Every structure is written in structure tokens, then in C-alpha cells.
Steps between C-alpha positions, in 0.01 A plus 500: 500500500297822512125468452344640186166514684420463867154533653486506880172429681294681238136569589238725348150584611218651295260660753437221754616191307855383435584439133837345586640401837862449609649420158875448496706386202846543355638470146878497470571377147397538138227280351122481519312479829130419477249685716198271489161569648133493411327828419462705818776312685718811543740478201422843354520671840841341560627606156365854530682543833818345361494738202430806714146554369349445844631574850477200731329515839783305664835350401792595276600461134863500386609495135877448460529606863308827445202562730199570276330724755807705590650535149217426254658662193826307539316173568269543200797545268580134573150377401319445171125440534250360252147525648228257393367768264811670349478883507541541125422821312332379182556820299878492546744305288715235668801737496301793638360288781831345602670840491225636724544209745877548510442867586265400783782283640721813498756339271770735366391620155824388341442141620143468374557413129732207583266380775202511261693308234601230749146464646342477151749240384457286812122513466496443124321824411776697322321463164190670650682811627290747299168317526215630716444278801128479419591321176697222675360158588440403863823304514709789368331747733606274786855503363491881504381482861795278589737732311393796715565288810860422402603822323681646804686170559353426844621211715141385569208454258148452641245353257133480598308235298706577184340229282136585576286550191759370253444220249703176536772603254540840664521336843786278383685802357456709817614207718818469292560875531458490880745210527756693293461814711546297821848384399660813647248634751237391751142469376188468713227336295152531650221270389191314621569222245702216649619359165646838396707521818612137467622559144698817570617520859780341701362624831145551618332712767134419557265753657159408637275725708778756525763264639792304357400132517790354298848625409748261343641379169274391215636146536397491865155626406456240226595229747240634740222512241474128438280388210198301614323409176555442129276575204470225238340522157436159338329386182398168660477569875451218751243484778588690818553166676791417267672828587435447872671161476835669417735532795491850654172615341251623761216635282395535134257773385384504137470862384380403153454171320870489415665720761559389858669654803690235691589574864798325656685471829805710413709226339678686216530187284121489450521640143732219395260236638200662330679515164608137532143390582368699203738325260426155645123544509447705182363821650655704215635774726527833315609733778603486865591800715568552870275738693664730747319601816269795430643836607215568745570166669873580520425832670264325741763240594780755537282744697398225740862395537617857573245547778585177683 
């Protein structure tokens, strides 16, 4: 199968320091691939090179087999890019803006009306065609940003922190839209929020200090990031000693009078034992949730592993 995207030994240096170093990755099928990294890890540099915004110091980028450096215009026709801050023109209507973006992509004039109609329908903004972008909510502005990224029907969509700054309802709507778009093309979803990537992506590439430290399926990642504690909220909590007496519990820290973080040895049946003890001993458990390893700790573990 031909690769939709292929990065070969990509490196980039700003003055004397390397922003990314020897990054290689390949995407050969439709669906959502998460690009996860803390701020400053090298995500934006990688995406800017992939999208032809920045020329790399070393390495090669291929999009549908086209070398980005040798044939940039052809390669860019295969890519739709939504930067972290969408380049929206607030004094244009949705139709005016999308028509302008289609022209920038050098689409044939005759094809633009149908492409605009399709992009608006997919993004749920057809009823706002004549509205000024400045009068749209944050969620609908983001939909317009996604519409400009798909209007020329590219095989790859690159989304940089697309849910930043949105309220919870808008985030849910944009997630659903991204999933729908990914049914017939490859999507790279960049984020520094682990839970966002876990919810949306089937594959994950983690960047830390400019290097790939993990590249595998989301299932493999979730197996790697083992939970190590649970949060319990109880109306009638026991003493810490009672919690410590439960098999597998290694530590109990009370965060408030009624909320406690219980650390355990990795045994995944711990929640069941805690719930059983609560019922038997009348703790009146109101909520229990598993903590995942903090993202910074994950990066630390993976970085250490990659240097061994």
C-alpha cells in the first residue's frame, strides 16, 4: 500500500539548537493519528515542515509519494492544514472566505461551487453561508477553519490543537466532525492533551525533546500507561488503615475530608475490591475513578526508555 505520508530522518535546527532530530514516520491508511507532545516538544515544527510552511534542515517529506521539497505545489494540493489559530478573515462571509481559500488552492473555477457546498454540508455550516465570520461563535469559526482545510478534497488533513479554547459542548461537536472527516482520509491530530488523543485516535506518535519516543496503536499505548491510583469520594470514609488493609493497596492519601487517593500495585481488580469493602463497611461511596499516569511522567518514562 502506498504511503499517504512518509517522513524520513527529519531534522530541523533553529540557529544552534535542534528543534526536532531524526523523526521518521509513515501513515498508509485513513483514520486519525495523534501527534502528542508537551508544548515546545517539536510538534509545530514537524507539522510546519510536513505542510510545506518550513524547509527542513535535513531529511525528506513525501505526501502521496510526492517529494515536498522538489514538487511543493503538487504536494500541498494533497494537504489540508488547520493551524492552532485559524487564518480567518472576520469581515468576510463564510461563502466569501471559502471561495477565497479554494482560489488559493488553485481549484478550477467551475469546481468551486460544488466543493464549497460539500465542505459546508460536512462541517454543518451551510445555514451560515451569508453570515460574517466575526458574528459566528468560537465553535462555528472552528468549523469554518476545518471547512477550508477540506475544500480541495485533500488526502491528508493536519489539525493543530483544533479544540483549544472551545467550551465542552463545542469540543464534543468538533470531535464528532473530525471523526466523520477521517472516514475517507488520513487525519493528523496534534495535541498536548493526552485525553483528547485517547478519545479520537487509533494510532499515536509521541514527540519529546524533538524526538519520537513512542509510535504504536492507541491500544498499545493504553496498555503501556498503566493506572496506579484511584480517586474515591465517600460520605462516610474509613481511616487510612482500613484502606491499607485491602489487598493490593500500597498507600492512601486523603485530599479532603471525604476524598482520598488510593495507590495500588497494578492489580486491575482493585476497584471491585474497594467497592465491595465500601458496601460491607458502610463507607457510602459516591464516586470512584481510575487515575492515569500524568503526561509528564509518561514522557519521562518513554524518553528514558528510548535512550537506553
